C-alpha positions as CSV (number, residue, x, y, z in Angstrom):
1,M,-8.5,-15.3,18.3
2,A,-10.1,-11.9,17.4
3,K,-13.2,-10.9,15.5
4,C,-12.0,-8.9,12.5
5,A,-13.3,-7.1,9.5
6,F,-11.5,-6.3,6.3
7,L,-12.8,-3.6,3.9
8,G,-11.5,-3.6,0.4
9,L,-10.4,-6.8,-1.3
10,G,-8.1,-5.6,-4.1
11,V,-4.9,-7.2,-5.0
12,M,-3.5,-6.4,-1.6
13,G,-6.6,-6.8,0.6
14,Y,-7.8,-10.1,-0.7
15,P,-4.8,-12.0,0.5
16,M,-4.3,-10.0,3.6
17,A,-7.8,-10.9,4.7
18,G,-7.0,-14.5,3.9
19,H,-4.0,-14.4,6.2
20,L,-6.2,-13.2,9.0
21,A,-8.6,-16.1,8.4
22,A,-5.6,-18.7,8.1
23,A,-4.4,-17.4,11.5
24,G,-7.7,-18.4,13.0
25,H,-9.4,-15.1,13.3
26,D,-13.1,-14.7,12.7
27,V,-13.2,-12.5,9.5
28,S,-16.0,-10.6,7.9
29,V,-15.4,-8.7,4.6
30,F,-16.7,-5.9,2.5
31,N,-15.9,-4.9,-1.0
32,R,-17.6,-2.5,-3.4
33,T,-17.9,-5.4,-5.9
34,A,-19.9,-7.8,-4.0
35,A,-18.9,-10.8,-6.1
36,K,-15.3,-10.6,-4.9
37,A,-16.4,-10.6,-1.2
38,E,-18.7,-13.5,-2.0
39,D,-15.7,-15.4,-3.6
40,W,-13.5,-14.6,-0.6
41,A,-16.0,-15.7,2.0
42,A,-16.6,-19.0,0.2
43,K,-12.9,-19.6,-0.2
44,H,-12.0,-18.8,3.4
45,N,-15.0,-20.0,5.2
46,G,-15.8,-16.3,6.3
47,T,-18.7,-14.0,6.1
48,M,-19.4,-11.0,3.9
49,A,-21.4,-7.8,4.5
50,T,-23.1,-5.5,2.0
51,T,-21.9,-2.2,3.8
52,P,-18.7,-1.3,5.7
53,R,-21.0,-0.9,8.7
54,G,-22.3,-4.5,8.5
55,A,-18.8,-5.8,8.3
56,A,-17.6,-3.9,11.3
57,E,-20.4,-4.5,13.7
58,G,-19.1,-6.5,16.7
59,A,-15.5,-6.5,15.5
60,D,-12.5,-6.1,17.7
61,F,-10.3,-4.9,14.7
62,V,-11.4,-3.5,11.4
63,M,-8.8,-3.3,8.6
64,T,-9.2,-1.5,5.4
65,C,-7.1,-1.3,2.2
66,V,-8.8,0.9,-0.4
67,G,-7.7,3.5,-3.0
68,N,-7.4,7.0,-1.9
69,D,-8.5,9.7,0.7
70,D,-12.1,9.8,-0.6
71,D,-12.5,6.0,-0.8
72,L,-11.2,5.9,2.9
73,R,-13.7,8.5,4.0
74,S,-16.6,6.7,2.3
75,V,-15.8,3.4,4.1
76,C,-15.3,5.1,7.5
77,L,-18.1,7.8,7.7
78,G,-21.8,8.0,7.3
79,E,-24.8,6.0,8.2
80,N,-23.3,2.9,6.5
81,G,-19.7,3.6,7.3
82,A,-17.5,1.4,9.5
83,F,-17.4,3.9,12.3
84,A,-21.2,3.7,12.7
85,G,-21.0,-0.1,13.3
86,M,-17.9,-0.3,15.5
87,K,-18.1,-0.7,19.2
88,A,-16.4,1.4,21.8
89,G,-12.9,0.3,22.4
90,S,-12.4,-1.3,19.0
91,V,-9.5,-0.5,16.7
92,F,-9.5,0.6,13.1
93,V,-6.4,-0.1,11.2
94,D,-6.0,1.7,7.8
95,H,-3.5,0.0,5.2
96,T,-4.4,2.5,2.5
97,T,-1.8,4.9,1.3
98,V,-3.4,8.2,1.9
99,S,-2.6,11.8,3.0
100,S,-1.6,12.4,6.6
101,A,-4.4,15.1,6.7
102,V,-7.2,12.6,6.1
103,T,-5.5,10.3,8.6
104,R,-5.7,12.9,11.3
105,E,-9.2,13.8,10.4
106,L,-10.4,10.3,10.7
107,Y,-8.3,9.7,13.9
108,A,-10.2,12.6,15.5
109,A,-13.6,11.4,14.3
110,A,-12.9,7.8,15.7
111,D,-11.6,9.3,18.9
112,A,-14.8,11.0,19.5
113,L,-16.6,7.7,19.2
114,N,-14.0,5.9,21.7
115,I,-12.6,4.0,18.7
116,S,-8.9,3.9,18.2
117,F,-7.4,4.7,14.8
118,V,-4.0,3.3,13.6
119,D,-2.6,4.5,10.1
120,A,-0.6,1.5,8.9
121,P,0.4,1.8,5.2
122,I,2.1,-1.1,3.6
123,S,5.0,-1.9,1.3
124,G,6.0,-5.2,-0.4
125,G,3.6,-5.2,-3.4
126,Q,1.2,-8.0,-4.4
127,A,3.8,-10.6,-3.8
128,G,4.4,-9.5,-0.2
129,A,0.7,-9.5,0.4
130,E,0.2,-13.0,-0.9
131,N,3.2,-14.3,1.0
132,G,2.4,-12.5,4.2
133,Q,5.7,-10.5,4.0
134,L,4.6,-6.9,4.1
135,S,6.5,-4.1,5.7
136,I,3.9,-2.1,7.9
137,M,4.7,1.4,9.0
138,C,2.4,2.7,11.7
139,G,1.2,5.9,13.4
140,G,-1.2,6.3,16.4
141,D,-1.5,5.8,20.1
142,Q,0.9,3.3,21.5
143,G,-1.9,1.3,23.2
144,A,-3.8,0.9,20.0
145,Y,-0.8,-0.2,18.2
146,D,0.1,-2.6,20.9
147,R,-3.2,-4.3,20.6
148,A,-3.3,-4.3,16.7
149,E,0.2,-5.4,16.2
150,P,-0.2,-9.1,16.9
151,I,-3.2,-9.2,14.5
152,M,-1.1,-7.4,11.7
153,Q,1.7,-10.0,12.3
154,S,-0.6,-12.4,10.2
155,Y,0.7,-10.7,7.0
156,A,3.7,-8.8,8.2
157,K,7.5,-9.3,7.6
158,I,8.1,-6.3,9.8
159,C,5.7,-4.0,11.7
160,R,6.7,-0.8,13.6
161,R,5.1,2.1,15.2
162,I,7.0,5.2,14.0
163,G,5.0,7.8,16.0
164,E,1.7,9.6,16.6
165,S,-1.1,9.8,14.2
166,G,0.0,10.4,10.7
167,A,3.5,9.1,11.2
168,G,2.8,5.9,9.4
169,Q,1.6,7.8,6.3
170,M,4.7,10.0,6.4
171,T,6.9,7.0,6.5
172,K,5.2,5.6,3.5
173,M,5.9,8.8,1.7
174,C,9.5,8.3,2.5
175,N,9.2,4.8,1.1
176,Q,7.7,6.1,-2.3
177,I,10.3,8.9,-2.6
178,A,13.1,6.3,-2.2
179,I,11.4,3.9,-4.7
180,A,11.0,6.6,-7.4
181,G,14.6,7.4,-7.5
182,L,15.8,3.9,-7.3
183,V,13.5,2.7,-10.2
184,Q,14.6,5.6,-12.4
185,G,18.3,4.9,-11.6
186,L,17.9,1.2,-12.4
187,S,16.1,2.2,-15.6
188,E,18.9,4.5,-16.6
189,A,21.6,1.9,-15.9
190,L,19.8,-0.8,-17.9
191,H,19.2,1.7,-20.8
192,F,22.9,2.8,-20.7
193,A,24.0,-0.8,-20.9
194,D,21.8,-1.5,-23.9
195,K,23.1,1.6,-25.8
196,A,26.6,0.6,-24.9
197,G,26.1,-2.9,-26.4
198,L,26.4,-4.7,-23.0
199,D,24.5,-7.8,-21.8
200,G,22.2,-6.2,-19.3
201,R,21.7,-9.5,-17.4
202,A,25.4,-9.9,-17.0
203,V,25.8,-6.3,-15.9
204,V,23.2,-6.8,-13.2
205,E,24.7,-10.1,-12.1
206,V,27.9,-8.1,-11.2
207,I,26.7,-4.8,-9.9
208,S,23.8,-6.3,-7.8
209,Q,26.4,-7.8,-5.6
210,G,28.0,-4.4,-4.8
211,A,26.7,-1.0,-3.6
212,A,24.2,-0.7,-6.4
213,G,22.1,-3.7,-5.2
214,S,18.5,-3.2,-4.3
215,W,15.2,-4.9,-4.0
216,Q,14.1,-3.2,-7.2
217,M,17.2,-4.5,-9.0
218,A,16.9,-8.0,-7.7
219,N,13.1,-8.4,-8.4
220,R,12.5,-6.1,-11.5
221,Y,15.5,-6.2,-13.7
222,E,14.6,-9.4,-15.6
223,T,11.0,-8.4,-16.3
224,M,12.3,-4.9,-17.4
225,L,14.7,-6.5,-19.9
226,D,12.0,-8.8,-21.1
227,D,9.5,-5.9,-21.6
228,E,7.1,-7.2,-19.2
229,F,5.2,-4.6,-17.3
230,E,1.8,-6.2,-16.5
231,H,2.5,-6.8,-12.8
232,G,3.2,-5.2,-9.6
233,F,2.2,-1.6,-8.4
234,A,0.6,0.4,-11.2
235,V,1.8,3.7,-12.5
236,D,-1.5,5.4,-11.7
237,W,-1.3,4.5,-8.1
238,M,2.3,5.6,-7.9
239,R,1.4,9.0,-9.4
240,K,-1.3,9.2,-6.7
241,D,1.2,8.5,-4.0
242,L,3.9,10.8,-5.4
243,G,1.2,13.6,-5.6
244,I,0.7,13.2,-1.9
245,C,4.5,13.3,-1.3
246,L,4.9,16.5,-3.4
247,Q,2.0,18.2,-1.7
248,T,3.3,17.3,1.8
249,A,6.7,18.4,0.8
250,N,5.3,21.8,-0.2
251,E,3.5,22.1,3.2
252,T,6.5,21.0,5.3
253,G,9.2,22.9,3.2
254,A,11.0,19.7,2.1
255,S,12.9,19.7,-1.2
256,L,12.1,16.8,-3.6
257,P,13.6,17.7,-7.0
258,V,14.2,14.1,-8.1
259,T,10.7,12.9,-7.0
260,A,9.2,15.8,-8.8
261,L,11.1,14.9,-12.0
262,V,10.3,11.2,-11.8
263,D,6.6,12.0,-11.3
264,Q,6.7,13.7,-14.7
265,F,8.4,10.8,-16.2
266,Y,5.5,8.6,-14.9
267,K,3.1,11.1,-16.5
268,D,4.9,10.4,-19.8
269,V,4.3,6.7,-19.2
270,Q,0.7,7.3,-18.8
271,K,0.5,9.1,-22.1
272,M,2.2,6.1,-23.6
273,G,-0.8,4.1,-22.5
274,G,1.0,2.6,-19.4
275,A,-1.3,3.8,-16.7
276,R,-1.7,0.2,-15.5
277,W,1.8,-0.8,-16.1
278,D,4.2,-1.6,-13.2
279,T,6.3,1.1,-12.0
280,S,9.4,-0.4,-13.4
281,S,7.9,0.9,-16.9
282,L,10.2,3.9,-16.5
283,F,12.6,1.8,-18.5
284,K,10.1,1.4,-21.2
285,R,9.9,5.2,-21.5
286,L,13.7,5.5,-21.9
287,Q,13.7,2.8,-24.5
288,A,11.0,4.7,-26.5
289,L,12.9,7.9,-26.6
């Protein structure tokens, strides 16, 4: 078993770190709110540190799942950052959804210290993290990935290396682009059914068995129809991710007209007070029109 550190114990990180401990790894954790780290350590018979550096010292693998580019830099760099405490030859695995630019920046900084850096953003939501059924898309050196992959299997349904540093983040952008269009399409279908006087549940029961079926349809249509949006991946975070997608598309020359439009629809949801609502709240926006 390996000595691991996990930095960031949010709705995703807390259960992911728990799966590492359950698999028998020696896990040390850090969280900006120390009480959550204390709670995790007591629950999982692990240890907590007051700085990223303290958690990372002596670890073979350091995992992180924080908020954005700046949060990732803050836990990696500086006197109390994880890189300062990591030993040569260890592997840093980032599960945060961030820009490919900051990924490559930190890959270079880690490489200068003889530390491997794998970008490994995740998909599957809170339920996927809790059930150990996450989809993990990775970028980085093949050797580093090969070492980290068995550790990530503690909470993975599927884990794949897509390419060199940044490829994992680019793949996560593809994931968010696809989700944005799917959720808007599902919202419009349910909205249309309502306006046409149809039973939305009966409609989904039929169309979900055909070409229209999707994870979003199977897992979100009932809560959408029940006007329940206090779960899952928040609109604020989706707008952060779509902003990364649109910025990268501008740099690469990709055309994302639907993604840009759905991003504005999420902006409308924020104005409705739905910043922390689940991303399926696009349906609530349509119902309010």
